[in-house]
N, C-alpha and C positions, 0 to 999 in steps of 0.2 A: 370345563373351560376356565382358564385362569383370569382373574381380574386384578388390575393394578391397584395397589394400596393407595390410600389418600396421601397427599403431600401437604405439608403445613407451611404457611407463609406468614411472616411477621406483619401485623396490621393493627391499625387503631380505628375504632368506630367512634366517630365524633359528630356532635351537633355543631353546626355553624349557622347562626341566624335562625331562620325557620326551616332549615333543611338539615339532613344528616346523611353521612356517607361513610364509605370505607376508605381509609387513608393508607397509602403505602410509601415507603422510601423506595426510590427507583432501584437502589442497590439490593434491596431485599427480594425483588421479584425474581423468578426463575430467569436464567439467562435469555431464553427464547422470547420472554415477555418484556425484556428491557428495551426492546425496539418496537416502534409502531408496526402493526400488522395483524395478521390473522391469529397468531399465537397469543398476543396480548389481549385481543378482543375476546377470544374464546375463554381465556382465563377469567377475565373480569365479568363476563356474562355468567359464568358458573359461580363465581363468588356471590354475585347478587341473586342468582336463582332465575335467570332469564335465558331463553324466552319461556314464559309461563302462561299456557292457555287458560289456566284457571284464574289468572290475575291476582294471585295471593302472595307469591314469593315464599311459599312455605319451605322450599328446599334451598334457601339462600339467605343472605344478609339484607336483601332489599326489603322495603316496606310497601311495595306495590302501589306507590304513588310517584308522581314526578319529583316530589320533594325528598323522597327517600330512596330513589333508585339511582344512586350516584357513586362515582368512584373518583379518587384523587391520587395522583402520583407526584411526589415532591423530591427534588434533588438539589444539591448545591448548584448554584447558578453558573451557567456557561456564558452569561452576559456580563459585560463590564458594569460596575457600580451597582450590581444587584446581589442579593444574598442567596436567593433560591429561585429555582424554576418550578412553576406550578402548572400541572396539566390536569384538565377536568374532563371526565367522560360521563355523559348523560346516557344511562343504560335504558334501552327500550324495555318495557314490561313484557309485552307479548310477541315481540319480533326479535330475531337474532342479530341485532346490530347495536352499536354504540355510536352516538352522535358526538363528534369531537369538534363541532363547528363553533362553539361558543363557550363562555365562562359561566360559572355559578357565583353570583355575587354574595349569596348567603354563606356558602362554604368558604369563600375568600376570607371570611372572618376567622376560620379555624386553621388556615394554612400557616400563619405566623406562629400561633401557639404550638401547633404540631411540630413545626420545624425546630423550634427552641427545645422542646422536650425530646425530640428525636436526635439531638446532637448535630443538627445541620447548620446551626448559627455559631459563629466564633464566640468563645466564652467572654472575650474582652468586650463584646458588644452588649452583653447582658448585665444590667446593673443589679446590685444586691436588692435594691428597692427603687421603684420608679417605673419608667416606661422604656421598653425595648422597641426600637424602631426597626422594622423588618421590611426591606425593599424586595418586592416580589416581581418576578417576570412571569406574566400570565401568558403561557406558551400558546394557548389556543388562539388568542386574538392579538398576540404580540404587543401587549401593553403593560405598563407598570402600575402596580398597586402598592401603596405604602400602608402598612399596618402598624398601629401603635398599641402594643401589647403590654398590659400592666404586669409588673413583676413584684413579688413579695418574698423576701428571704431567698432570693436567687431563683425562685421557681415561678412559672406562669401562674398568675392569680386567676382562678376560674370562678370563685364565688364572689358575690357582690349584690348591690341593690339596684342595678340597672334592669329596668323592665322593658321587654320588647313584646308588643302585641303579636300573638300567634305562638308565643313560647310560654309555657305554663309557669315556670319558676324564674325568679330574678337571677342574675349572674353579673360578672364583671363586664364593664363596658370596653369595647374595642373599637377605636375609631379607624375608619378606612378612608383612604384618599385614592380615587380612581383617576390617574393622571392622563390627560389628553384622551378622554374616553371615546372620542369619535374614531370610527374605523377609517382606514385609508389615510390620505394626506389631509387630514383635518376637515374632510367633507362630511358635515353632519347629515346633510340631506342629499341622498343619492340622486334625486331628480332635480335638485337645485331649488325646490319649492318648499316653503314651510307648510303649505296645504296643497294637496293634489286631489283630483277627481279619480277615484278608483272604480272602474267599471267591472262588474262581475256578472257574466252572462247568467240569465235566468234567476238572478238574485236581486240585482239593482246597481245603482250608481251611488257612491258614498264619498263624502269628504273624508280625507285621511291625511294624517301627518305621518310620513315615513321617515324615520330617523335612525341613524347609526350612532348610538352612544351607550356604552355599557354593553348593550346587546342590540342587534337590529330589531326594531319594534314598529308595529303598525298601530297607530292610535285612531280610533273612530269615536264619533259622538254616540253616546248611549241612546239618545232619542232617535237617531237616524236608523238604528237597527232594532227598535222596539223595546228598549230597556230603560230603567230608571237610573241605573248606576249604583243602586243600593243592594243589588242581588247578592245572595249567598250561594255557596256551592250547590245545594240541591236544586236551586232555581235553574241552573244551567246544566249541571252534570247529569241530571235525571231526564234530560230532554235530548234524545239522540238526534233528532232533526236539527236542533239548535247547534249541537256540537259539529254535525256534518256541515252546516252552513258556515260556522266559524272557520272550519278547516278549509273550505273552498275559498273563502275570502282571504285567508292567510296565504294560500297558494298563489292566488292572483297578485296579492301584495308583494310576495317574495319575487315574483317575476318582474314586477314594476321596479323593485329595488335593485334588480340586477343580481340577486343572490342565486337564482336558478334560471335556466333557459326556458323551461316549460313547466306547467303545473304538475305534471306527473312526477317530477323530481322532488316535490315537496314531501312525498311519502318517506323518503330516505333522509330528510332534513327536518326532523320533528322539533329539534331544540331551538332552531332559529328559522325565521324571525318569530318573535312573540307577537301576539295580537292582544290589544287591550281596548277598553272603551271607557270614556270619561263623561262626567256630568258636573254641573255646578254643585256646590256643597248642599247635601241633603241629610237630614237626620235619619238614623236607622239603628237597629239593634245588631250588634256584631254576632258572630257565631257562638261566642261565649255568653251572650246575653247582656253584654256591656252596652250602655247607651252611648252612641256617638252623635253628638250634637252638631248641626250644621254650622253653628257659630264658632265651633272649635277647629274647623278644618277649612282649607282653601278650595278643595274639590274632592270628588269621589273618583276612584279608579278601580276597575276590575280587570284582571289579566288572566289569560289562559296559558298554561304550560303543558307541553306534551299532550295536547288535545283535551285538557280538562281545565275548568276554572280553578285557579290556585287558591289555597285556603287562606293565604295572606298576600304577600307580594314578593316576587323574585327580587333579589338584591340588584341584579343587573338591570331589571326593568325599572327599579326605583331610580337608578342612575339616569335612565332614559327619561323618566318622568321629571326628575329635577332639572335635567338639561332642557327639555322641551318647555317646561314651565318658565324658564329664564329667558326664552326667546319670544318676543312679541309676535303674535299672530298665529302661533301653532294652536291646534285644537286643545292641547293641555293648558297652554297659557290662557286661552280665551275662557275655558271652563273655570279657571282660577280667578277670573275677573279681568284679565288683560294687564297691560302695562309691563314694567320691568320689575323683576324680583330675583333675589339671590337665594331665597329659602322658600320651600313650599311644604305644607303639611297636608297630607291627603288621607282619605278614609279608604280602607280596604276591608275585605270580609272579616278579618280577625280584629280590626281596630284601626289604629292610625300609625303613620310613619312620617318622620321629618327628614328631608334631604335637601342639601344645598348644592348649588352650582352657579358659577359666574360665567356668563357668556359675553363675548365682545364681537363686534363686527369688524373684520379686517379685509380690505380689498374686495368688498361686496360679499364676503362669506362669513357665516357665523362660526366662531371657534370657542371651545371651552377648555380652559386650562386644567381644571379638575372638578370632580364631583365628590362630595363628602357625605358620609352617613355613619351612624354607629350601629354596631351589632354586638352580639356576644357569642361565646363558643365554650364548649365543654367536652372533655373526654368522657365517653360513655363506657367504653370497654377497650382494653388493650391486651395484646397477646398474639394469637395466631388464628388465621382462618384456615380451613381445610377444604381441599377440593380433590376429586378423583384424579389420580396421577396420570391417567390416559388422556386428560383434556388437552395436553400439549403434544400428543402424538401426531 
């Protein structure tokens, strides 16, 4: 029996924020994979090494976590006044599908640097020294992200002294602006309420803030579901019953947000919505052993991604946190002490993060012009990935 040889595809392996993934220029993908569909999904699944019943991604580039099972496709933009189009795929670890329903805020930090290095940004836009402003069209959610990328000697500056909890080593700071982060026509709250009653059969009734900003997110009070808000990954991820409970709540929240029609559909929409729980500021030891003092933060937040407690905080969820904190009466705002605020610093399992957002009320609806946060990014490896040639057959 003859077996097809492997094919090689130009790719770059990058860290962005507290995530990492495999980046491609659209033009470098095989022709069949340059369009959305089965061929593209099959290729990217094989690149990552999914589906993997062992949950290890031994035979692929993935890292077998929600933070490392990611792919990105970048092209020159088809949109007016934008430099590049950015498409994100969250690859399931043990199931044969890719969720294209949302963005990755962490990898958003790597998109600008990748585009510059990959020759997708006009040279006249890149200063010899200074900041290159890259206007990104986020194709999954049809939103604009503006990345401010530091340049030294005409090249992307990757090293620096900016420290990001959840990332071991310092790097150069990249500021991101998420423009009009609410989905739809500026409707931050799909139900029209800053706080809803979410009823989940056989589990309970909970207060919830359901918000579309950065990424659709369900916020709960930690105390209402039996937690402190200071939990680390083992406290949640080693408890299968707790994970199943969170997934059930997430499914009912997704229906209430209008993202799916029935809870069964949640199984094929793992990336969105996110589910998170909040508490007033409390001291704790982070996963690295760093002491986080209650006096240094505004609140605690823990969030789940792809069915597991995240080791830090998803960038898109941070946008949702900043937005919700800026709007009086949300569970996030109340956990932070209430009132109006444009910046919030919250504690997560790996440390702390600061995010800003300015909300205003117009015609009875809350709107947010932009949310701002800083991340870092770095190329880990560049060259080619290889996959069996029959994957596109």
